[in-house]
PQR file with spaces between the fields and no chain letter, atoms N, CA, C, O and H, PARSE charges and radii, in Angstrom:
ATOM       1  N    UNK     1     -70.892  -61.170 -107.591 -0.4000 1.5000
ATOM       2  CA   UNK     1     -70.064  -62.063 -108.375 -0.0000 2.0000
ATOM       3  C    UNK     1     -69.967  -61.226 -109.720  0.5500 1.7000
ATOM       4  O    UNK     1     -71.068  -61.158 -110.266 -0.5500 1.4000
ATOM       5  N    UNK     2     -69.174  -60.713 -110.258 -0.4000 1.5000
ATOM       6  CA   UNK     2     -69.055  -59.705 -111.453 -0.0000 2.0000
ATOM       7  C    UNK     2     -68.413  -60.866 -112.680  0.5500 1.7000
ATOM       8  O    UNK     2     -67.875  -61.937 -112.402 -0.5500 1.4000
ATOM       9  H    UNK     2     -68.279  -60.768 -109.815  0.4000 1.0000
ATOM      10  N    UNK     3     -68.634  -60.335 -114.020 -0.4000 1.5000
ATOM      11  CA   UNK     3     -68.318  -61.216 -115.146 -0.0000 2.0000
ATOM      12  C    UNK     3     -66.964  -61.457 -115.339  0.5500 1.7000
ATOM      13  O    UNK     3     -66.466  -62.503 -115.755 -0.5500 1.4000
ATOM      14  H    UNK     3     -69.071  -59.464 -114.245  0.4000 1.0000
ATOM      15  N    UNK     4     -66.237  -60.151 -114.924 -0.4000 1.5000
ATOM      16  CA   UNK     4     -64.854  -60.456 -115.116 -0.0000 2.0000
ATOM      17  C    UNK     4     -64.257  -61.144 -114.035  0.5500 1.7000
ATOM      18  O    UNK     4     -63.132  -61.586 -114.266 -0.5500 1.4000
ATOM      19  H    UNK     4     -66.643  -59.301 -114.586  0.4000 1.0000
ATOM      20  N    UNK     5     -64.800  -61.373 -112.750 -0.4000 1.5000
ATOM      21  CA   UNK     5     -64.141  -62.444 -111.761 -0.0000 2.0000
ATOM      22  C    UNK     5     -64.454  -63.688 -112.341  0.5500 1.7000
ATOM      23  O    UNK     5     -63.621  -64.590 -112.256 -0.5500 1.4000
ATOM      24  H    UNK     5     -65.714  -61.013 -112.563  0.4000 1.0000
ATOM      25  N    UNK     6     -65.419  -63.859 -112.860 -0.4000 1.5000
ATOM      26  CA   UNK     6     -65.870  -65.503 -113.518 -0.0000 2.0000
ATOM      27  C    UNK     6     -65.072  -65.741 -114.497  0.5500 1.7000
ATOM      28  O    UNK     6     -64.388  -66.763 -114.545 -0.5500 1.4000
ATOM      29  H    UNK     6     -66.096  -63.127 -112.929  0.4000 1.0000
ATOM      30  N    UNK     7     -65.064  -64.908 -115.314 -0.4000 1.5000
ATOM      31  CA   UNK     7     -64.023  -65.151 -116.752 -0.0000 2.0000
ATOM      32  C    UNK     7     -62.214  -65.606 -116.254  0.5500 1.7000
ATOM      33  O    UNK     7     -61.422  -66.184 -116.998 -0.5500 1.4000
ATOM      34  H    UNK     7     -65.620  -64.077 -115.275  0.4000 1.0000
ATOM      35  N    UNK     8     -61.968  -65.208 -115.018 -0.4000 1.5000
ATOM      36  CA   UNK     8     -60.725  -65.477 -114.574 -0.0000 2.0000
ATOM      37  C    UNK     8     -60.866  -66.980 -114.182  0.5500 1.7000
ATOM      38  O    UNK     8     -59.886  -67.679 -114.441 -0.5500 1.4000
ATOM      39  H    UNK     8     -62.612  -64.738 -114.413  0.4000 1.0000
ATOM      40  N    UNK     9     -61.793  -67.497 -113.675 -0.4000 1.5000
ATOM      41  CA   UNK     9     -61.589  -69.063 -113.211 -0.0000 2.0000
ATOM      42  C    UNK     9     -61.632  -70.074 -114.333  0.5500 1.7000
ATOM      43  O    UNK     9     -61.858  -69.880 -115.527 -0.5500 1.4000
ATOM      44  H    UNK     9     -62.589  -66.930 -113.464  0.4000 1.0000
ATOM      45  N    UNK    10     -61.425  -70.950 -113.829 -0.4000 1.5000
ATOM      46  CA   UNK    10     -60.776  -72.223 -114.711 -0.0000 2.0000
ATOM      47  C    UNK    10     -62.181  -73.038 -114.695  0.5500 1.7000
ATOM      48  O    UNK    10     -63.085  -72.947 -113.865 -0.5500 1.4000
ATOM      49  H    UNK    10     -61.242  -71.107 -112.859  0.4000 1.0000
ATOM      50  N    UNK    11     -62.092  -74.036 -116.093 -0.4000 1.5000
ATOM      51  CA   UNK    11     -63.327  -74.768 -116.126 -0.0000 2.0000
ATOM      52  C    UNK    11     -63.930  -75.596 -114.884  0.5500 1.7000
ATOM      53  O    UNK    11     -65.126  -75.720 -114.621 -0.5500 1.4000
ATOM      54  H    UNK    11     -61.358  -74.110 -116.767  0.4000 1.0000
ATOM      55  N    UNK    12     -62.927  -76.091 -114.236 -0.4000 1.5000
ATOM      56  CA   UNK    12     -63.188  -76.961 -112.816 -0.0000 2.0000
ATOM      57  C    UNK    12     -64.024  -75.760 -111.847  0.5500 1.7000
ATOM      58  O    UNK    12     -65.109  -75.901 -111.283 -0.5500 1.4000
ATOM      59  H    UNK    12     -61.955  -75.990 -114.449  0.4000 1.0000
ATOM      60  N    UNK    13     -63.461  -74.995 -111.859 -0.4000 1.5000
ATOM      61  CA   UNK    13     -63.845  -73.696 -110.805 -0.0000 2.0000
ATOM      62  C    UNK    13     -65.260  -73.463 -111.020  0.5500 1.7000
ATOM      63  O    UNK    13     -66.180  -73.584 -110.211 -0.5500 1.4000
ATOM      64  H    UNK    13     -62.580  -74.880 -112.318  0.4000 1.0000
ATOM      65  N    UNK    14     -65.298  -73.020 -112.539 -0.4000 1.5000
ATOM      66  CA   UNK    14     -66.922  -72.777 -113.017 -0.0000 2.0000
ATOM      67  C    UNK    14     -67.817  -73.872 -112.720  0.5500 1.7000
ATOM      68  O    UNK    14     -68.901  -73.556 -112.228 -0.5500 1.4000
ATOM      69  H    UNK    14     -64.551  -72.921 -113.196  0.4000 1.0000
ATOM      70  N    UNK    15     -67.555  -75.235 -112.942 -0.4000 1.5000
ATOM      71  CA   UNK    15     -68.446  -76.320 -112.666 -0.0000 2.0000
ATOM      72  C    UNK    15     -68.576  -76.217 -110.959  0.5500 1.7000
ATOM      73  O    UNK    15     -69.715  -75.980 -110.559 -0.5500 1.4000
ATOM      74  H    UNK    15     -66.675  -75.492 -113.341  0.4000 1.0000
ATOM      75  N    UNK    16     -67.769  -76.336 -110.170 -0.4000 1.5000
ATOM      76  CA   UNK    16     -67.868  -76.226 -108.820 -0.0000 2.0000
ATOM      77  C    UNK    16     -68.744  -75.102 -108.642  0.5500 1.7000
ATOM      78  O    UNK    16     -69.820  -75.348 -108.097 -0.5500 1.4000
ATOM      79  H    UNK    16     -66.843  -76.529 -110.495  0.4000 1.0000
ATOM      80  N    UNK    17     -68.484  -73.805 -109.024 -0.4000 1.5000
ATOM      81  CA   UNK    17     -69.185  -72.369 -108.836 -0.0000 2.0000
ATOM      82  C    UNK    17     -70.867  -72.915 -108.956  0.5500 1.7000
ATOM      83  O    UNK    17     -71.706  -72.800 -108.062 -0.5500 1.4000
ATOM      84  H    UNK    17     -67.611  -73.605 -109.467  0.4000 1.0000
ATOM      85  N    UNK    18     -71.073  -73.515 -110.279 -0.4000 1.5000
ATOM      86  CA   UNK    18     -72.293  -73.568 -110.970 -0.0000 2.0000
ATOM      87  C    UNK    18     -73.092  -74.553 -109.811  0.5500 1.7000
ATOM      88  O    UNK    18     -74.131  -74.166 -109.276 -0.5500 1.4000
ATOM      89  H    UNK    18     -70.392  -73.609 -111.005  0.4000 1.0000
ATOM      90  N    UNK    19     -72.504  -75.793 -109.517 -0.4000 1.5000
ATOM      91  CA   UNK    19     -72.793  -76.635 -108.405 -0.0000 2.0000
ATOM      92  C    UNK    19     -73.675  -75.865 -107.118  0.5500 1.7000
ATOM      93  O    UNK    19     -74.805  -76.012 -106.655 -0.5500 1.4000
ATOM      94  H    UNK    19     -71.660  -76.108 -109.952  0.4000 1.0000
ATOM      95  N    UNK    20     -72.625  -75.056 -106.846 -0.4000 1.5000
ATOM      96  CA   UNK    20     -72.693  -74.330 -105.393 -0.0000 2.0000
ATOM      97  C    UNK    20     -74.080  -73.457 -105.491  0.5500 1.7000
ATOM      98  O    UNK    20     -74.884  -73.522 -104.561 -0.5500 1.4000
ATOM      99  H    UNK    20     -71.707  -74.936 -107.223  0.4000 1.0000
ATOM     100  N    UNK    21     -74.337  -72.646 -106.626 -0.4000 1.5000
ATOM     101  CA   UNK    21     -75.205  -71.617 -106.988 -0.0000 2.0000
ATOM     102  C    UNK    21     -76.291  -72.639 -106.970  0.5500 1.7000
ATOM     103  O    UNK    21     -77.072  -72.540 -106.023 -0.5500 1.4000
ATOM     104  H    UNK    21     -73.684  -72.593 -107.382  0.4000 1.0000
ATOM     105  N    UNK    22     -76.484  -73.535 -107.768 -0.4000 1.5000
ATOM     106  CA   UNK    22     -77.395  -74.324 -107.881 -0.0000 2.0000
ATOM     107  C    UNK    22     -78.186  -74.883 -106.478  0.5500 1.7000
ATOM     108  O    UNK    22     -79.393  -74.924 -106.238 -0.5500 1.4000
ATOM     109  H    UNK    22     -75.850  -73.615 -108.537  0.4000 1.0000
ATOM     110  N    UNK    23     -77.106  -75.265 -105.712 -0.4000 1.5000
ATOM     111  CA   UNK    23     -77.779  -75.982 -104.457 -0.0000 2.0000
ATOM     112  C    UNK    23     -78.484  -74.543 -103.696  0.5500 1.7000
ATOM     113  O    UNK    23     -79.680  -74.468 -103.414 -0.5500 1.4000
ATOM     114  H    UNK    23     -76.126  -75.231 -105.907  0.4000 1.0000
ATOM     115  N    UNK    24     -77.594  -73.579 -103.471 -0.4000 1.5000
ATOM     116  CA   UNK    24     -78.154  -72.499 -102.895 -0.0000 2.0000
ATOM     117  C    UNK    24     -79.510  -72.090 -103.561  0.5500 1.7000
ATOM     118  O    UNK    24     -80.435  -71.719 -102.838 -0.5500 1.4000
ATOM     119  H    UNK    24     -76.623  -73.640 -103.700  0.4000 1.0000
ATOM     120  N    UNK    25     -79.638  -72.144 -104.781 -0.4000 1.5000
ATOM     121  CA   UNK    25     -81.172  -71.875 -105.448 -0.0000 2.0000
ATOM     122  C    UNK    25     -81.930  -72.775 -104.610  0.5500 1.7000
ATOM     123  O    UNK    25     -82.916  -72.374 -103.991 -0.5500 1.4000
ATOM     124  H    UNK    25     -78.886  -72.445 -105.368  0.4000 1.0000
ATOM     125  N    UNK    26     -81.548  -73.907 -104.560 -0.4000 1.5000
ATOM     126  CA   UNK    26     -82.579  -74.877 -104.192 -0.0000 2.0000
ATOM     127  C    UNK    26     -83.055  -74.739 -102.739  0.5500 1.7000
ATOM     128  O    UNK    26     -84.228  -74.972 -102.443 -0.5500 1.4000
ATOM     129  H    UNK    26     -80.748  -74.232 -105.063  0.4000 1.0000
ATOM     130  N    UNK    27     -82.273  -74.416 -101.966 -0.4000 1.5000
ATOM     131  CA   UNK    27     -82.189  -74.292 -100.543 -0.0000 2.0000
ATOM     132  C    UNK    27     -82.923  -72.744 -100.414  0.5500 1.7000
ATOM     133  O    UNK    27     -83.822  -72.755  -99.572 -0.5500 1.4000
ATOM     134  H    UNK    27     -81.321  -74.227 -102.206  0.4000 1.0000
ATOM     135  N    UNK    28     -82.756  -71.665 -100.957 -0.4000 1.5000
ATOM     136  CA   UNK    28     -83.570  -70.628 -101.038 -0.0000 2.0000
ATOM     137  C    UNK    28     -84.916  -70.729 -101.348  0.5500 1.7000
ATOM     138  O    UNK    28     -85.838  -70.231 -100.702 -0.5500 1.4000
ATOM     139  H    UNK    28     -82.027  -71.657 -101.640  0.4000 1.0000
ATOM     140  N    UNK    29     -85.017  -71.545 -102.594 -0.4000 1.5000
ATOM     141  CA   UNK    29     -86.336  -71.962 -102.832 -0.0000 2.0000
ATOM     142  C    UNK    29     -87.334  -72.660 -101.651  0.5500 1.7000
ATOM     143  O    UNK    29     -88.538  -72.543 -101.421 -0.5500 1.4000
ATOM     144  H    UNK    29     -84.268  -71.949 -103.119  0.4000 1.0000
ATOM     145  N    UNK    30     -86.374  -73.354 -101.088 -0.4000 1.5000
ATOM     146  CA   UNK    30     -87.000  -74.364  -99.953 -0.0000 2.0000
ATOM     147  C    UNK    30     -87.417  -73.448  -98.887  0.5500 1.7000
ATOM     148  O    UNK    30     -88.495  -73.591  -98.311 -0.5500 1.4000
ATOM     149  H    UNK    30     -85.396  -73.449 -101.275  0.4000 1.0000
ATOM     150  N    UNK    31     -86.656  -72.587  -98.633 -0.4000 1.5000
ATOM     151  CA   UNK    31     -86.975  -71.457  -97.519 -0.0000 2.0000
ATOM     152  C    UNK    31     -88.020  -70.648  -97.930  0.5500 1.7000
ATOM     153  O    UNK    31     -88.819  -70.383  -97.031 -0.5500 1.4000
ATOM     154  H    UNK    31     -85.780  -72.470  -99.101  0.4000 1.0000
ATOM     155  N    UNK    32     -88.254  -70.176  -99.019 -0.4000 1.5000
ATOM     156  CA   UNK    32     -89.361  -69.286  -99.566 -0.0000 2.0000
ATOM     157  C    UNK    32     -90.685  -70.085  -99.189  0.5500 1.7000
ATOM     158  O    UNK    32     -91.626  -69.588  -98.570 -0.5500 1.4000
ATOM     159  H    UNK    32     -87.605  -70.391  -99.749  0.4000 1.0000
ATOM     160  N    UNK    33     -90.617  -71.463  -99.675 -0.4000 1.5000
ATOM     161  CA   UNK    33     -91.846  -72.311  -99.335 -0.0000 2.0000
ATOM     162  C    UNK    33     -92.382  -72.536  -98.147  0.5500 1.7000
ATOM     163  O    UNK    33     -93.571  -72.753  -97.912 -0.5500 1.4000
ATOM     164  H    UNK    33     -89.852  -71.867 -100.178  0.4000 1.0000
ATOM     165  N    UNK    34     -91.098  -72.462  -97.054 -0.4000 1.5000
ATOM     166  CA   UNK    34     -91.489  -72.714  -95.672 -0.0000 2.0000
ATOM     167  C    UNK    34     -91.507  -71.552  -94.798  0.5500 1.7000
ATOM     168  O    UNK    34     -91.456  -71.736  -93.582 -0.5500 1.4000
ATOM     169  H    UNK    34     -90.132  -72.286  -97.245  0.4000 1.0000
ATOM     170  N    UNK    35     -91.592  -70.069  -95.401 -0.4000 1.5000
ATOM     171  CA   UNK    35     -91.752  -69.071  -95.004 -0.0000 2.0000
ATOM     172  C    UNK    35     -90.687  -68.671  -94.221  0.5500 1.7000
ATOM     173  O    UNK    35     -90.935  -67.849  -93.339 -0.5500 1.4000
ATOM     174  H    UNK    35     -91.633  -69.920  -96.389  0.4000 1.0000
ATOM     175  N    UNK    36     -89.432  -69.116  -94.363 -0.4000 1.5000
ATOM     176  CA   UNK    36     -88.186  -68.791  -93.642 -0.0000 2.0000
ATOM     177  C    UNK    36     -87.227  -68.022  -94.136  0.5500 1.7000
ATOM     178  O    UNK    36     -86.102  -67.837  -93.672 -0.5500 1.4000
ATOM     179  H    UNK    36     -89.231  -69.784  -95.079  0.4000 1.0000
ATOM     180  N    UNK    37     -87.886  -67.420  -95.440 -0.4000 1.5000
ATOM     181  CA   UNK    37     -86.631  -66.501  -96.265 -0.0000 2.0000
ATOM     182  C    UNK    37     -86.778  -65.122  -96.004  0.5500 1.7000
ATOM     183  O    UNK    37     -87.824  -64.517  -96.241 -0.5500 1.4000
ATOM     184  H    UNK    37     -88.800  -67.571  -95.817  0.4000 1.0000
ATOM     185  N    UNK    38     -85.552  -64.493  -95.421 -0.4000 1.5000
ATOM     186  CA   UNK    38     -85.445  -62.891  -95.044 -0.0000 2.0000
ATOM     187  C    UNK    38     -84.988  -62.253  -96.512  0.5500 1.7000
ATOM     188  O    UNK    38     -85.380  -61.109  -96.742 -0.5500 1.4000
ATOM     189  H    UNK    38     -84.703  -64.984  -95.228  0.4000 1.0000
ATOM     190  N    UNK    39     -84.480  -62.677  -97.147 -0.4000 1.5000
ATOM     191  CA   UNK    39     -84.184  -61.850  -98.613 -0.0000 2.0000
ATOM     192  C    UNK    39     -84.476  -62.481  -99.940  0.5500 1.7000
ATOM     193  O    UNK    39     -83.707  -63.243 -100.526 -0.5500 1.4000
ATOM     194  H    UNK    39     -84.162  -63.607  -96.961  0.4000 1.0000
ATOM     195  N    UNK    40     -85.673  -62.090 -100.368 -0.4000 1.5000
ATOM     196  CA   UNK    40     -86.040  -62.852 -101.425 -0.0000 2.0000
ATOM     197  C    UNK    40     -85.246  -62.384 -102.551  0.5500 1.7000
ATOM     198  O    UNK    40     -84.827  -63.229 -103.342 -0.5500 1.4000
ATOM     199  H    UNK    40     -86.297  -61.471  -99.891  0.4000 1.0000
ATOM     200  N    UNK    41     -84.982  -61.154 -102.731 -0.4000 1.5000
ATOM     201  CA   UNK    41     -83.738  -60.565 -103.965 -0.0000 2.0000
ATOM     202  C    UNK    41     -82.832  -61.436 -103.902  0.5500 1.7000
ATOM     203  O    UNK    41     -82.270  -61.542 -104.992 -0.5500 1.4000
ATOM     204  H    UNK    41     -85.322  -60.467 -102.089  0.4000 1.0000
ATOM     205  N    UNK    42     -82.448  -62.081 -103.163 -0.4000 1.5000
ATOM     206  CA   UNK    42     -81.266  -63.225 -103.215 -0.0000 2.0000
ATOM     207  C    UNK    42     -81.591  -64.300 -104.105  0.5500 1.7000
ATOM     208  O    UNK    42     -80.719  -64.792 -104.822 -0.5500 1.4000
ATOM     209  H    UNK    42     -82.905  -61.995 -102.278  0.4000 1.0000
ATOM     210  N    UNK    43     -82.742  -64.691 -104.116 -0.4000 1.5000
ATOM     211  CA   UNK    43     -83.034  -65.626 -105.524 -0.0000 2.0000
ATOM     212  C    UNK    43     -82.801  -65.036 -106.694  0.5500 1.7000
ATOM     213  O    UNK    43     -82.124  -65.623 -107.539 -0.5500 1.4000
ATOM     214  H    UNK    43     -83.450  -64.292 -103.534  0.4000 1.0000
ATOM     215  N    UNK    44     -83.277  -63.899 -106.907 -0.4000 1.5000
ATOM     216  CA   UNK    44     -82.750  -63.066 -108.140 -0.0000 2.0000
ATOM     217  C    UNK    44     -81.544  -63.107 -108.414  0.5500 1.7000
ATOM     218  O    UNK    44     -81.029  -63.438 -109.482 -0.5500 1.4000
ATOM     219  H    UNK    44     -83.826  -63.423 -106.221  0.4000 1.0000
ATOM     220  N    UNK    45     -81.017  -62.747 -107.389 -0.4000 1.5000
ATOM     221  CA   UNK    45     -79.483  -62.768 -107.530 -0.0000 2.0000
ATOM     222  C    UNK    45     -78.607  -63.687 -107.879  0.5500 1.7000
ATOM     223  O    UNK    45     -77.616  -63.469 -108.576 -0.5500 1.4000
ATOM     224  H    UNK    45     -81.435  -62.478 -106.522  0.4000 1.0000
ATOM     225  N    UNK    46     -78.952  -64.814 -107.384 -0.4000 1.5000
ATOM     226  CA   UNK    46     -78.469  -66.008 -107.849 -0.0000 2.0000
ATOM     227  C    UNK    46     -78.441  -66.843 -108.946  0.5500 1.7000
ATOM     228  O    UNK    46     -77.541  -67.526 -109.434 -0.5500 1.4000
ATOM     229  H    UNK    46     -79.757  -64.990 -106.818  0.4000 1.0000
ATOM     230  N    UNK    47     -80.158  -66.574 -109.387 -0.4000 1.5000
ATOM     231  CA   UNK    47     -80.383  -66.960 -110.841 -0.0000 2.0000
ATOM     232  C    UNK    47     -79.641  -66.320 -111.728  0.5500 1.7000
ATOM     233  O    UNK    47     -79.288  -66.920 -112.744 -0.5500 1.4000
ATOM     234  H    UNK    47     -80.889  -66.019 -108.990  0.4000 1.0000
ATOM     235  N    UNK    48     -79.286  -65.044 -111.517 -0.4000 1.5000
ATOM     236  CA   UNK    48     -78.518  -64.380 -112.610 -0.0000 2.0000
ATOM     237  C    UNK    48     -77.123  -64.969 -112.424  0.5500 1.7000
ATOM     238  O    UNK    48     -76.498  -65.430 -113.380 -0.5500 1.4000
ATOM     239  H    UNK    48     -79.573  -64.557 -110.693  0.4000 1.0000
ATOM     240  N    UNK    49     -76.659  -64.947 -111.219 -0.4000 1.5000
ATOM     241  CA   UNK    49     -75.041  -65.669 -111.274 -0.0000 2.0000
ATOM     242  C    UNK    49     -75.130  -67.041 -111.920  0.5500 1.7000
ATOM     243  O    UNK    49     -74.235  -67.304 -112.724 -0.5500 1.4000
ATOM     244  H    UNK    49     -77.166  -64.572 -110.443  0.4000 1.0000
ATOM     245  N    UNK    50     -75.987  -67.881 -111.717 -0.4000 1.5000
ATOM     246  CA   UNK    50     -76.130  -69.150 -112.695 -0.0000 2.0000
ATOM     247  C    UNK    50     -75.924  -68.738 -114.281  0.5500 1.7000
ATOM     248  O    UNK    50     -74.999  -69.173 -114.966 -0.5500 1.4000
ATOM     249  H    UNK    50     -76.714  -67.668 -111.064  0.4000 1.0000
ATOM     250  N    UNK    51     -76.903  -67.860 -114.731 -0.4000 1.5000
ATOM     251  CA   UNK    51     -76.935  -67.475 -115.942 -0.0000 2.0000
ATOM     252  C    UNK    51     -75.378  -67.026 -116.342  0.5500 1.7000
ATOM     253  O    UNK    51     -74.831  -67.624 -117.269 -0.5500 1.4000
ATOM     254  H    UNK    51     -77.655  -67.507 -114.174  0.4000 1.0000
ATOM     255  N    UNK    52     -74.688  -65.990 -115.646 -0.4000 1.5000
ATOM     256  CA   UNK    52     -74.013  -65.817 -115.699 -0.0000 2.0000
ATOM     257  C    UNK    52     -72.551  -66.752 -115.776  0.5500 1.7000
ATOM     258  O    UNK    52     -71.669  -66.638 -116.627 -0.5500 1.4000
ATOM     259  H    UNK    52     -75.132  -65.505 -114.893  0.4000 1.0000
ATOM     260  N    UNK    53     -72.577  -67.426 -114.955 -0.4000 1.5000
ATOM     261  CA   UNK    53     -71.466  -68.929 -115.081 -0.0000 2.0000
ATOM     262  C    UNK    53     -71.890  -69.607 -116.645  0.5500 1.7000
ATOM     263  O    UNK    53     -71.057  -69.675 -117.549 -0.5500 1.4000
ATOM     264  H    UNK    53     -73.294  -67.518 -114.264  0.4000 1.0000
ATOM     265  N    UNK    54     -73.006  -69.984 -116.764 -0.4000 1.5000
ATOM     266  CA   UNK    54     -73.424  -70.923 -117.921 -0.0000 2.0000
ATOM     267  C    UNK    54     -73.070  -70.152 -119.409  0.5500 1.7000
ATOM     268  O    UNK    54     -72.667  -70.797 -120.377 -0.5500 1.4000
ATOM     269  H    UNK    54     -73.682  -69.929 -116.030  0.4000 1.0000
ATOM     270  N    UNK    55     -73.244  -68.952 -119.435 -0.4000 1.5000
ATOM     271  CA   UNK    55     -72.916  -68.188 -120.345 -0.0000 2.0000
ATOM     272  C    UNK    55     -71.346  -68.025 -120.753  0.5500 1.7000
ATOM     273  O    UNK    55     -70.970  -67.850 -121.912 -0.5500 1.4000
ATOM     274  H    UNK    55     -73.572  -68.428 -118.649  0.4000 1.0000
ATOM     275  N    UNK    56     -70.620  -68.097 -119.789 -0.4000 1.5000
ATOM     276  CA   UNK    56     -69.000  -67.990 -119.782 -0.0000 2.0000
ATOM     277  C    UNK    56     -68.532  -69.301 -120.339  0.5500 1.7000
ATOM     278  O    UNK    56     -67.736  -69.383 -121.274 -0.5500 1.4000
ATOM     279  H    UNK    56     -70.926  -68.239 -118.847  0.4000 1.0000
ATOM     280  N    UNK    57     -69.167  -70.511 -119.601 -0.4000 1.5000
ATOM     281  CA   UNK    57     -68.827  -71.758 -120.065 -0.0000 2.0000
ATOM     282  C    UNK    57     -69.371  -72.120 -121.320  0.5500 1.7000
ATOM     283  O    UNK    57     -68.744  -73.041 -121.844 -0.5500 1.4000
ATOM     284  H    UNK    57     -69.814  -70.444 -118.842  0.4000 1.0000
ATOM     285  N    UNK    58     -70.526  -71.612 -122.104 -0.4000 1.5000
ATOM     286  CA   UNK    58     -71.023  -71.706 -123.213 -0.0000 2.0000
ATOM     287  C    UNK    58     -70.097  -71.030 -124.279  0.5500 1.7000
ATOM     288  O    UNK    58     -69.699  -71.645 -125.269 -0.5500 1.4000
ATOM     289  H    UNK    58     -71.035  -70.865 -121.678  0.4000 1.0000
ATOM     290  N    UNK    59     -69.792  -69.783 -124.027 -0.4000 1.5000
ATOM     291  CA   UNK    59     -68.628  -69.094 -124.531 -0.0000 2.0000
ATOM     292  C    UNK    59     -67.417  -69.771 -124.956  0.5500 1.7000
ATOM     293  O    UNK    59     -66.918  -69.759 -126.081 -0.5500 1.4000
ATOM     294  H    UNK    59     -70.115  -69.284 -123.223  0.4000 1.0000
ATOM     295  N    UNK    60     -67.007  -70.363 -123.907 -0.4000 1.5000
ATOM     296  CA   UNK    60     -65.722  -71.271 -124.085 -0.0000 2.0000
ATOM     297  C    UNK    60     -65.784  -72.510 -124.946  0.5500 1.7000
ATOM     298  O    UNK    60     -64.919  -73.053 -125.633 -0.5500 1.4000
ATOM     299  H    UNK    60     -67.413  -70.372 -122.993  0.4000 1.0000
ATOM     300  N    UNK    61     -66.681  -72.719 -124.784 -0.4000 1.5000
ATOM     301  CA   UNK    61     -67.041  -74.109 -125.553 -0.0000 2.0000
ATOM     302  C    UNK    61     -67.049  -73.582 -127.126  0.5500 1.7000
ATOM     303  O    UNK    61     -66.537  -74.196 -128.063 -0.5500 1.4000
ATOM     304  H    UNK    61     -67.384  -72.278 -124.227  0.4000 1.0000
ATOM     305  N    UNK    62     -67.729  -72.335 -127.210 -0.4000 1.5000
ATOM     306  CA   UNK    62     -67.775  -71.818 -129.004 -0.0000 2.0000
ATOM     307  C    UNK    62     -66.807  -71.082 -129.290  0.5500 1.7000
ATOM     308  O    UNK    62     -66.935  -70.391 -130.301 -0.5500 1.4000
ATOM     309  H    UNK    62     -68.144  -71.836 -126.449  0.4000 1.0000
ATOM     310  N    UNK    63     -65.289  -70.965 -128.358 -0.4000 1.5000
ATOM     311  CA   UNK    63     -64.533  -70.266 -128.730 -0.0000 2.0000
ATOM     312  C    UNK    63     -64.870  -68.571 -128.635  0.5500 1.7000
ATOM     313  O    UNK    63     -64.006  -67.792 -129.039 -0.5500 1.4000
ATOM     314  H    UNK    63     -65.185  -71.526 -127.536  0.4000 1.0000
ATOM     315  N    UNK    64     -65.923  -68.144 -128.185 -0.4000 1.5000
ATOM     316  CA   UNK    64     -66.274  -66.531 -128.238 -0.0000 2.0000
ATOM     317  C    UNK    64     -65.714  -65.913 -126.970  0.5500 1.7000
ATOM     318  O    UNK    64     -65.638  -66.423 -125.852 -0.5500 1.4000
ATOM     319  H    UNK    64     -66.625  -68.776 -127.857  0.4000 1.0000
ATOM     320  N    UNK    65     -65.339  -64.709 -127.376 -0.4000 1.5000
ATOM     321  CA   UNK    65     -64.867  -63.701 -126.190 -0.0000 2.0000
ATOM     322  C    UNK    65     -63.681  -63.637 -125.901  0.5500 1.7000
ATOM     323  O    UNK    65     -62.976  -64.224 -126.723 -0.5500 1.4000
ATOM     324  H    UNK    65     -65.401  -64.295 -128.284  0.4000 1.0000
ATOM     325  N    UNK    66     -63.045  -63.086 -124.928 -0.4000 1.5000
ATOM     326  CA   UNK    66     -61.749  -63.208 -124.386 -0.0000 2.0000
ATOM     327  C    UNK    66     -61.511  -64.531 -123.758  0.5500 1.7000
ATOM     328  O    UNK    66     -62.260  -65.025 -122.915 -0.5500 1.4000
ATOM     329  H    UNK    66     -63.618  -62.610 -124.261  0.4000 1.0000
ATOM     330  N    UNK    67     -60.518  -65.031 -124.173 -0.4000 1.5000
ATOM     331  CA   UNK    67     -59.630  -65.846 -123.168 -0.0000 2.0000
ATOM     332  C    UNK    67     -58.864  -65.457 -122.298  0.5500 1.7000
ATOM     333  O    UNK    67     -57.971  -64.712 -122.703 -0.5500 1.4000
ATOM     334  H    UNK    67     -59.909  -64.630 -124.857  0.4000 1.0000
ATOM     335  N    UNK    68     -58.884  -65.728 -121.043 -0.4000 1.5000
ATOM     336  CA   UNK    68     -57.699  -65.224 -119.974 -0.0000 2.0000
ATOM     337  C    UNK    68     -56.803  -66.475 -119.788  0.5500 1.7000
ATOM     338  O    UNK    68     -55.823  -66.427 -119.045 -0.5500 1.4000
ATOM     339  H    UNK    68     -59.610  -66.333 -120.715  0.4000 1.0000
């Protein structure tokens, strides 16, 4: 997921995406603990996506950055 794509989402879509990513991260951590995780780099990617979404939400709260 790119920042440009994320900036085009509405507030509701961002909240839904954040919830989806947090659920995915939980599942990945569970798989890691049980030894079933195939790609451990996916955890890092999901964490970065969560940070990206949170950053865009916060920018909108503060009125910073481009509004689409």
